[in-house]
Each structure stands twice: as structure tokens, then as C-alpha cells.
Residue, then its C-alpha position, 0 to 999 in steps of 0.5 A: m177325251p182324256r189325255h194319256f201320258t206315258v210315264t217312264p218308270l224310274p230306275e229303282v235305285l233312283a226311286e230309293h235315292l229320291a225317297w231318301l232325299r224326301l226323308r231329309g226334307m229336300r225341297t220339291s224343286t231339288l227332287a225334280s232337278r235330281r230326278y231329271a238329271i239322273n234320268r238324263l244320265a241314265r239315258a246317256l250311259p252305255v251301262d246301268l247307273l250303278q255299273a258306270s265307271a269313272d271313265d263313263l262319267d267322265r265321257w258323259q260330263r265331256s259330252l254335255h253341251l251346256s252353259d257353265v252354270s247348267r253344266s255345274n248344276e247337272v254335275a252336282n246333281v249326279a255327284c250327289f247321287y253317287q256320294p256314299 
């Protein structure tokens, strides 16, 4: 019997960001880390990714229960997503 997987569609803005990273030659592992981090952020925010305020992002960062290294990686991925 074939296995069926549910795929959560990426927010369009994230798909565009990942496409831009691919054009820049980013490694597959970087793309995956970024995708997972931004998807986690999107689930945690009370608003859409592009509507998030500095306060929303601050609350999200303070809510992370991760090791220092993991928190640093998560925040770096999110920061890169929001860079102009």
C-alpha cells in the first residue's frame, strides 16, 4: 500500500525567499534549516510573517526553549529572512 504524506504548503513569501537563496548557490542544508526555522516561526506568530512587528519577534525569541547554540541558529535564520 503506498504511503501518503501531507505536505504543508509554504507561505508564498518563504518559497520566494528559498528560490532567491538557491540562485545565490546556498547549500541544500542551509535551505532546509531556513525553511524549517521560518515555518516554526510562522506557526508561532499571531500574524502573517510579513505583518510581524518587532514586538511579535521579540516575544517569539523569548519563548524559545533551546540551547544557546540552537537559539542562535534559529534567530540567525529568521534574521536573514527579514533582511532587506
